[in-house]
N, C-alpha and C positions, 0 to 999 in steps of 0.2 A: 752444517746440518742442525747442530744443537739450536743456533739462533733461529734458524728457519722454523723448528718445531715450536720455540718459544713465541715467535710472531703468530704463527697459526692457532696457538691456544689464547693469545690475546685477542685475535680478531673473533674467534668463536665465542668467548666471554663476552664481547661486545654485542655480538649478534643476539645472544640469549637475552642481554639486558634489554635490548630493543624490542624484541619480540614479547618480552614480559611487559613493557612499559605500553605497548601497542595493545596488549589485552586489558589493560586497565583503562584505556581511552577507547571506548567503542560507541558508535552512534546507535541509540535506541529510539523507541518510539517517543519517549519523552522529550526527545530533542527536536520533534516536528510539531508544527502548528496547523491549524486549518487556516488557510489563506484565502479561500473563496468558497462560496457554497449557496445553495438555495436553502430557505428556511421556512417551515410552516409552523404555526402557533395557534393554540386553542386555550381559551382561559376566561377569567372573569374581569368585568370592568365596573368601576365606581364613578358615578357622576357627581360632582359637587357643583350645582347651578345656583347657589344662593345669591350671588351677585355681590358679595363683600370682599372679592378678590382674595387676598390671602390673610384676610382678619380671622378666621376661624378654621384654620385647615384640617384640624383633627376633631371638628364637631361631628362626631359619627352619627349620633342620634338624631339631629335636627337638620342635617345638611348632607348626609352621605346617601345616595340611592344606589341599590344594587340588587341583583337577583341571585336566587339560589342555585341556579343551574348555569353551566358555561355560556357566555354571551358576547363572545369576542373571537374573531377568527383573523389570521393574518398570513400573508405570504410575501416573500422578499427575496431579492437576489443581492448577495454581499461580495464585493469585489476585493482583490488583493490590496487595492489603494486604502481601504478601510472604509470607502463609501458603500452605503446600501441604499437600496430602493425598495419601498415596502407599500403593499395595498392593505388596508384594514377595514373590516366590517364589524360594528358593534350594535347591540341592542340592549336597552334598559327601559325602566319604568320609573316615572316620577310619581312617589307615594304621596298619599293624603297626609298632611301635617308637616311634611318636610318644608324647609324653607327655599323656594324657588323664585329666581328673578326679583329678590327683595321682598317677597311676601310669603305668607303661609299658604301652602298648596292645598286647594279644596277638592280637587278631581283628580284621580289617577289619570296618567297621560303616558304615551309611549315616547321612547327616546331611540332614534335611529340615526347612524351615523356612518358615512363612507369616507375614509381619508386616505391619503397618500402622503409619504414623507420621504425625505432624503436625510440618512442618518450618517454620523460619522463615529468609528470605533477609536475610542481615546486610548486605546492600547498602542495605537500607532505612534502616540506622543509619550506615553508614560512607561512603555515596554510591556512585554507579555507578562501577565500575573498569574497564568495557569488557570485559575478558577474564576478570577474576577474580570468581567468584560465590560466596562462602562461605556456609554454612547450618548451623544446629544444629537438633535435632528430638527428640521424644520419641514413644513409642508402645507399643504392645502386640503380642503375637506369640504363635505356638505353634512349638515346636521338638521334634523327636523326634531325639534324638543319644544316642550310645553305648547304643542300645536303651532309654532312659529319655525318655518324653515329658514334656513340662512346659510351662506357660504362662511367658511372659517379659514382664518390664518392660524397654523398650529405651531407650537414648539414642544419638544419633548426632551426630557432627561430620563435616563434609565440605566439599568445594568442587568447582565445576564451571568448566571453562574453555571458552569458545565460540570456534568457528571461523567461524561464520555465524549468521544468525538460527535456523536449524534444527539444525544438528549441533554436538555438543560432547563432552567427556569429563567422567566423573564419578567423583571418588574420595572414599570415605568410610570411616569407622571406626564400629562400633556396640558399645555394651556391653550385655550382655543378662544381666539377673538373673533367676533362676527363681523362680517363685510356688510356695512350699509343697511342695518336694521337696528333702529334706535329703540325698539320695543323690547329687546332682549338684552341681557347682560352677558359678559364674557364667563366662561366657566372652565372648571377643571375636570380632567377625566384620568382616573388611574387605573391601572391594569396590572394583572398578575396571572401567569399561565405557564404551560408548558410548551417547550419548543423542540422541533425535531429538524436537524439539518441533514440535506442529501445533496447528491451532485457535488460531494466534497473534492476539493484540490488542496493538497498539503505542501508546504515547504518547511526548510529548516528553521528553527528559532535562533535568536541571536546566540543562545548557548550553544546550540547544534552547529552554527557557523564557526564558532570559537573551537569547538571539539574538532570538526573537519579541518581546520587549519593546523591544529596539533597533530591529526593523523597523517595529513600530507607531509608535515615537516619530519615525523617519524618515518614515513615511507622514504622520503629523500636521504635521510640518514642511513636507513636500512640498505638502500641501493648503493650508498658510498661504501659501506661496509662489505657488501656483496662484490663491489668491484675491486676491493682489495683482496678478498678471498680468490677471486678469479685471476688475479695478478699473480698471487702467490701459486695458485694451481698451474697457471701458464708456465712460470718458472720451473716448478717441479716436472711438469710434463717435457719441458725442453731438455731438462736433465735426463729424464727417463728416455727420451727420444734419441739422444745421443748415445746412451747405453745401448739401447735395442738396435740401433743403425751398426754399431760396433760387432753386436751379436750376430746380427743378420749378415754381416759380411762373411762369417764363417759358416753360416748356415742356409746360404742362399737357395740351395736346392730343397732344404727342408720347408723354408718359408714359402717358396713358390708352391709347392706341393700342398702345403697348409692353406694358401691363399686360394688354390683352385678348389679344394675342398670346401672351403667357407663360402667361395662363390657360387658353387653348385647348390650348397645347402640353402644360401640366401634365394637364389633363383626359384628353388623348389618351395620355399616359405612364401615368396612374392606370388608364386603361381596359384597357390592354394588360397592366399589372401584375395588375390584378384578374382578367383572363382566365387568366393564367398561374397564378396563386396558387390559382384555383379548381380547377385540375386536380389540384394536391397534388404528391405525391411518387411516384416509382417505387420499389417495394419488392422485396426479393429473399429467397429462402429461405436458411437457414443454409448457409454454405460454397459458395453457388451465386452465379453471375454470370448465370444465363440469365433472359430475359424471359418471364413468363407471359402469358396472354391479355389479362388486366386490365392489365398494364404496357404491352403493345404497343396496346392501345386507347388508353391515355392519351398515348402518343408518337405515335399517329395524329393525335390532336386537337392536339398540340404542333405537329406538322409543318403543320397547317393554319393555326395562327396564325402561324407563321414565314413561311408563303407569304404571309398577308394582309399582313404588315408587312415588306416586303422590305429595310428597313434595321435590322431587328432583329437584335441578337446576344446570345448566351446564354453563360453560363457554367455547365457542367454539372459539379456536385460530387458524386462518389459516396463513401459512407461504409459502414463495417461496425460490428458491435456489438463487444463487449470481448472476446469469447471467442476463444481462440487467441493466439499471440503477435503484438507489434506488426509485426515484419517480414512475417509472413504475411499480416495484415490489410491492410497497405499494398499488397502485391501483389494482393490479392483486390479491393480497391476500384479499383486500376487496371483490372482486368479488367471491373468493373462499369460504369466509366465509358466505357471503350472499346466496350462492347456498346452502351450507351445511345447514344453518338454515333454508332455504326455504323448503328444502326437508323434514326435521323433522315437521315443520309446516304442510305441506301437508299430513303428517302420523298422524295428530290429536294432535300434542304437541303445548301447548300454548307458543306463542312468548315470553311471560312475564317471562318463565321459562329458556329462553336461552339467555346467554349474548354474544355479538359478539366482537372479538378482532381480528385486522389485523395488523400483524408485519411485512410485506415484507420480506426482507432479514436479519432482524436484530437479529434473533435467530436461527442461523445455528446449527445443531445437530453434524456437524463435522467440519473439517478445510477447507472445499472447498468455500473459499472466493475468491475475484477478482485476488488475487495474487497466487492462487494454482490451479496446474491442477489436475482435477477429471474426473474419469469416469462417464458415464452417471448413472449407477447404484448409485454411491455415491451422485451425484446431486440429484436424486430421493428421497433420504431420507429426504431432506429439504422441497420438495413440498408436504405439507401436512395440515391436519386440526387435531388439537388435541382437546381433551375433558378432562376438568378439572372441578371437582366437586366444584360448588360455595356454594352450601347449601344441605345439606342431608335432 
């Protein structure tokens, strides 16, 4: 018996150690990344159409053309593979005195461009860097600049930096090569702006996958320890069974009488449970805590059961669907459970026999969470008050 007790203590210590280790290794929001999304951007563009290629990239005063207001819009779809497809529209003006197509510009003119491009997220090669998101791309476009329209072959290099899953900054530079128009030079276009991601789909990062492997290994070890505990318990139960059988041999009549009493009590409890389960749940309309006629009829029948069984005590648990924020839903479920309990009290049921619990959106009966589209009928299932027997 002493060695058995020592074994149990060793197993319990191992279990405690595993549970403590698992608490230290938890998946968090930092372990997930945005895998695919739509992205909308607005910002500024700068055009360098001097014609000297990369000779004076940063000659702002004589070569850069820019507007004082946002002059660039973009929208794109970005896939898990790292590939992105974007459409971009930009507007600018060639200012008098700027160096354009190899000569000093003498007349202000409009710059208009519509571009499409295919880009690749370099983080797919170098690994996720949390805030730094470099990319390269190629594309085609149409540009009307210096009163000379032309098609263009485009190449882009840039990076985005993210402040949250949705908001970030985008900085990039594009080289644009004219198609079949010898009157114009190739030019550069720089851009900076704010980007907003929507339609986001997330997945675990490399670090998150490593954590998941550790958690699964801990779960496996935890199960092994639990199996050892179960084996020890079975051995203990076998010894207790042998002792009980020897005792029951001398107390057969008493055991039979006790069994009959227990069976009768269990039958009574099951009958009560079946009656309550048959009534089902009280359901609520969206954002409402009011009881309709159907719900009041159900509560009338519930009150009759409570009067029939005076020692019966119930836990009344109310819930909401996932729409709305969790704080609001917690408050709404409190209103629902209070109305449910108050109605039963009005029907003559002592409040001391009713335990109130408000769960908000934390115990959904289906997969209709904030990330899953569901029909109104599917959301309805979660807007309910449950009835659980607390004491027979």
